[in-house]
Structures are given as C-alpha cells and as structure tokens.
C-alpha positions as CSV (number, residue, x, y, z in Angstrom):
1,M,-0.1,-17.8,-10.7
2,E,-1.6,-14.7,-12.3
3,K,0.8,-11.8,-12.3
4,I,-1.0,-8.4,-11.6
5,I,2.2,-6.3,-11.5
6,E,5.5,-6.9,-13.0
7,I,8.5,-4.5,-12.6
8,K,11.3,-4.5,-15.0
9,H,14.6,-2.6,-14.6
10,L,12.9,0.3,-12.7
11,Q,15.2,3.2,-12.0
12,K,14.3,6.4,-10.4
13,S,16.3,9.6,-9.8
14,F,15.8,12.9,-8.1
15,G,18.4,15.1,-10.0
16,Q,21.8,13.4,-9.0
17,N,20.3,11.1,-6.4
18,E,19.4,7.7,-7.8
19,V,16.8,6.4,-5.2
20,L,15.8,3.3,-7.2
21,K,18.4,1.1,-9.2
22,D,17.3,-1.6,-11.6
23,I,14.4,-3.0,-9.3
24,N,12.9,-6.3,-10.7
25,F,9.9,-8.0,-9.1
26,S,6.4,-8.9,-9.5
27,V,3.1,-9.3,-7.4
28,N,0.7,-12.2,-8.0
29,K,-3.0,-12.2,-7.4
30,G,-3.9,-12.6,-3.9
31,E,-0.5,-12.1,-2.6
32,V,0.4,-10.0,0.5
33,V,4.0,-8.7,-0.1
34,C,5.6,-6.8,2.7
35,I,8.6,-4.3,1.7
36,I,11.0,-3.7,4.7
37,G,14.2,-1.8,5.1
38,S,15.7,1.3,6.8
39,S,14.5,4.9,6.1
40,G,15.9,6.2,2.8
41,S,16.0,2.7,1.2
42,G,13.5,3.5,-1.5
43,K,10.7,1.6,-0.4
44,S,8.0,4.5,-0.4
45,T,9.4,5.9,-3.8
46,L,8.9,2.5,-5.2
47,L,5.2,2.5,-4.1
48,R,4.8,5.9,-5.3
49,C,6.2,4.8,-8.9
50,L,3.8,1.9,-8.7
51,N,0.9,4.3,-8.4
52,L,2.3,6.9,-10.8
53,L,2.7,9.4,-8.1
54,E,6.3,9.6,-9.3
55,I,7.1,8.8,-12.9
56,P,10.1,6.4,-13.1
57,T,13.3,7.6,-14.7
58,S,13.5,4.4,-16.8
59,G,12.2,0.9,-16.7
60,D,8.7,-0.8,-17.2
61,I,5.6,-1.4,-15.0
62,L,3.5,-4.0,-16.3
63,Y,-0.2,-4.3,-15.2
64,H,-1.6,-7.5,-16.6
65,G,1.2,-7.6,-19.2
66,Q,0.4,-4.0,-20.2
67,N,3.0,-1.1,-19.7
68,I,1.2,1.5,-17.7
69,L,4.2,3.9,-18.6
70,E,2.9,4.1,-22.3
71,Q,0.7,6.9,-23.6
72,N,-2.4,5.0,-24.1
73,M,-2.9,3.9,-20.5
74,S,-5.4,6.1,-18.5
75,T,-3.6,7.1,-15.3
76,A,-7.0,7.7,-13.4
77,V,-8.5,4.2,-14.4
78,Y,-5.2,2.6,-13.5
79,R,-4.9,4.3,-10.0
80,A,-8.6,3.2,-9.4
81,K,-7.3,-0.3,-9.8
82,M,-4.3,0.3,-7.6
83,G,-5.6,1.7,-4.4
84,M,-3.3,3.6,-2.2
85,V,-3.4,4.1,1.7
86,F,-0.9,6.8,2.8
87,Q,1.1,7.2,6.1
88,Q,-0.8,10.6,6.7
89,F,-4.3,9.5,5.7
90,N,-4.7,12.2,3.0
91,L,-8.7,12.5,3.8
92,F,-10.6,15.6,2.6
93,N,-11.0,17.6,5.9
94,N,-14.0,19.4,4.7
95,L,-15.8,16.3,3.8
96,T,-17.7,13.9,6.1
97,V,-16.3,10.2,6.5
98,L,-19.0,8.9,4.2
99,D,-18.5,11.7,1.5
100,N,-14.7,11.0,1.6
101,C,-15.5,7.3,0.6
102,V,-18.1,8.5,-2.0
103,V,-16.5,11.2,-4.0
104,G,-13.8,9.1,-5.7
105,Q,-16.5,6.7,-6.9
106,V,-18.6,9.4,-8.4
107,K,-15.8,11.4,-9.9
108,V,-13.5,8.5,-11.2
109,L,-15.8,5.5,-11.6
110,N,-18.8,7.6,-12.7
111,R,-21.0,5.8,-10.1
112,N,-24.2,7.2,-9.2
113,K,-24.5,8.7,-5.7
114,E,-26.8,6.0,-4.2
115,T,-24.6,3.1,-5.6
116,A,-21.6,4.9,-4.3
117,R,-23.1,5.5,-0.8
118,K,-24.2,1.9,-0.6
119,T,-20.6,0.6,-1.5
120,A,-18.9,3.2,0.9
121,M,-21.3,2.1,3.7
122,E,-20.4,-1.6,3.0
123,Y,-16.6,-0.9,3.5
124,L,-17.0,1.6,6.4
125,D,-18.9,-1.1,8.1
126,L,-16.0,-3.7,7.3
127,V,-13.4,-1.5,8.8
128,G,-15.8,-0.8,11.9
129,M,-16.4,2.8,11.1
130,S,-20.0,2.9,10.0
131,Q,-21.1,4.8,13.2
132,F,-18.9,7.8,12.2
133,I,-20.2,8.5,8.7
134,N,-21.3,11.9,9.6
135,A,-18.1,12.9,11.4
136,K,-15.3,15.2,9.7
137,P,-11.7,13.9,9.8
138,H,-10.7,16.3,12.7
139,Q,-13.4,14.7,14.9
140,I,-11.9,11.2,14.9
141,S,-8.7,9.6,16.1
142,G,-5.6,8.7,14.0
143,G,-6.5,5.1,14.0
144,Q,-10.0,5.7,12.8
145,K,-8.7,8.2,10.1
146,Q,-6.6,5.5,8.8
147,R,-9.5,2.8,8.8
148,V,-11.6,5.4,6.9
149,A,-8.7,5.9,4.3
150,I,-8.7,2.1,3.9
151,A,-12.4,2.1,3.3
152,R,-12.1,4.9,0.8
153,A,-9.7,2.9,-1.1
154,L,-11.6,-0.2,-1.0
155,S,-14.8,1.6,-2.1
156,M,-13.0,2.1,-5.3
157,E,-12.9,-1.9,-5.7
158,P,-9.3,-2.1,-6.6
159,E,-7.5,-5.0,-7.7
160,A,-4.7,-4.4,-5.3
161,L,-4.1,-2.0,-2.4
162,L,-0.7,-0.3,-1.9
163,F,0.1,0.6,1.9
164,D,2.7,3.2,2.6
165,E,3.8,2.8,6.3
166,P,0.0,2.8,7.2
167,T,0.8,2.8,11.0
168,S,3.8,4.9,11.4
169,A,1.9,8.3,12.0
170,L,-0.4,6.6,14.7
171,D,-0.1,6.5,18.5
172,P,1.2,2.9,19.6
173,E,-2.3,2.1,21.1
174,M,-4.1,2.8,17.7
175,V,-1.6,0.8,15.6
176,G,-3.5,-2.6,16.5
177,E,-6.8,-1.6,15.3
178,V,-5.3,-0.8,11.8
179,L,-3.4,-3.9,11.6
180,K,-6.3,-6.0,12.6
181,V,-8.2,-4.4,9.4
182,M,-5.3,-5.2,7.3
183,K,-5.1,-8.9,8.6
184,N,-8.8,-9.4,7.8
185,L,-8.2,-8.0,4.3
186,A,-5.3,-10.2,3.9
187,R,-7.2,-13.2,4.8
188,S,-10.1,-12.2,2.3
189,G,-7.7,-12.6,-0.6
190,L,-7.1,-9.1,-1.5
191,T,-3.6,-8.6,-3.2
192,M,-1.6,-6.3,-0.9
193,L,1.7,-4.4,-1.2
194,V,2.8,-3.1,2.2
195,V,5.6,-0.8,3.1
196,T,6.0,-1.4,6.7
197,H,8.1,-1.2,10.0
198,E,5.6,-3.7,11.7
199,M,7.9,-6.8,11.6
200,G,5.3,-8.9,13.5
201,F,2.7,-8.2,10.7
202,A,5.3,-8.9,8.1
203,H,6.2,-12.2,9.7
204,D,2.7,-13.5,10.3
205,V,0.6,-12.1,7.4
206,A,2.9,-11.8,4.2
207,N,3.3,-14.5,1.5
208,R,6.6,-12.8,0.7
209,V,8.9,-10.3,2.4
210,V,11.1,-7.9,0.3
211,F,14.1,-6.3,1.9
212,M,15.3,-3.0,0.3
213,D,18.5,-1.4,0.9
214,G,20.2,1.6,-0.9
215,G,17.7,1.6,-3.7
216,V,17.9,-2.1,-4.5
217,I,16.2,-5.4,-3.5
218,L,18.6,-7.4,-1.6
219,E,16.2,-10.1,-0.7
220,D,12.6,-11.5,-1.8
221,D,11.6,-14.5,0.1
222,V,9.2,-16.2,2.3
223,P,8.9,-14.7,5.8
224,D,10.4,-17.7,7.4
225,V,13.6,-17.4,5.5
226,I,13.8,-13.6,5.8
227,F,13.4,-13.6,9.5
228,N,15.1,-16.8,10.5
229,N,17.8,-17.3,7.8
230,P,18.5,-14.3,5.7
231,K,21.0,-14.8,3.0
232,N,22.4,-11.2,3.1
233,E,24.4,-9.9,5.8
234,R,22.8,-6.5,5.4
235,T,19.4,-8.1,6.2
236,R,20.7,-9.7,9.3
237,I,22.0,-6.4,10.6
238,F,18.8,-4.5,9.7
239,L,16.4,-7.2,11.5
240,K,18.8,-7.5,14.7
241,R,18.5,-3.8,15.1
242,I,14.8,-3.6,14.6
243,L,13.8,-6.6,16.6
244,E,16.1,-5.5,19.5
245,V,14.3,-2.3,19.7
C-alpha cells in the first residue's frame, strides 16, 4: 500500500492545554478513514494540523515520505494536494458558485480561466450543482453550499480530501444529499480523511475507523471491529451513547 500521509509523534498544545498527545497513524492511497470521538477529543485539531491551518508543537507529518514541516516545502502547493472541506462551508460570499470553484485554480495552480472553468463545471456537475453556477452562496441551501465546497476542493484535483464534520452545520434533511456525494467520491477511489458524527457513514463507507479520546488515538481498526467488538472500554461507552441517540 502506498502511504500518502504518515504522522509521527504529533503533539499540539494551545498554551498549557495539550490537545494532541503523541499521535501516530498513516493514510494509504485510496483509503477512506473516518475519525470519531466526542467533542474536544482533538479530531478537528488533528485535521487542521494535517492541512497546516495549525502548526504542530512537535512531531512530523510526512507527505510521500517528505516532512511538510520542513522549511523547503511550499504550504500552498501542499494544501492544494490536501483539499479541505469545512463544517461552515467557507465559501466566498461575494463570488458566484462557479467563481468559488475557479479562483483557487487560477491563483494557486496558475491555470488559465478557461481550463479552470471547465474543471469547475465538471466537478459542479459531479455534485449536482451545475444548474446553480450563477448563484451566490446566500441564494442556496446549506446542503447545496456544502456540495459547492466539495466541488471547489475537487477542482484543485487534490490527492486526498480532508472533511471536518461536513454535515454538522446542516439541517437533518440536507445531511443525506451531502453524504451521498461523499459516498460516491469514496467509491471512485478518492483518498478521504473524514471527521464525522455520522456513524452510519463511518460504518458503511470507511476502510478504517479511528477513535480519539482526550487527544490520543485509542483505537484504529476496520469498522466491523470498532462498531461490533471495540477493544477499549471508552470506545464502547462512546458508541453506546451515540447509537442510543
């Protein structure tokens, strides 16, 4: 298996608060890895460190064996390879749906506008948003915004996509449309790292499920083991509480 990302002894503190403690794990090409755990367990911070939105306090993040924390690595180039889809969409409100998907390609990848538009249209079509290309974000629903955000990330043609609780800001009836897009992406072989509270998605779509608690990884296994026979008592308690809800 080809490792895209390998994390070694990653630690992140905010002042006295140690949010990540000695995190070690890797993601292989084509894998869908779901990270679960209660709020405050360090899941989102881990994803933000992976995309260099937060700089780790110590440890290494290797991308194809190269440490991205070393000075000679271009953050912009690396971020283009690691697409990120946020909880709150983070679309540019003053730009149309199409331009939201074009701007990064032109500025970061130096694509010409015509190529960028063609690529954007392809991915907007893929997520079912091609009929809204002239709309501004305030004119579309939360689920539609998140599908545009996914198309925008895909337009950069990344090697992996990081999803930070992509459905948690959505009304319940909109969750399904976003999860459907994500399931299709997983089937297409895209490498995905997903922080999520959607246990059905994690169970059905992930190759591996990582359970985090208190800034450490307590379990990392196939969904069947995590959901049906977790080794850690803390995992059992978390899943019982979540699945009862």
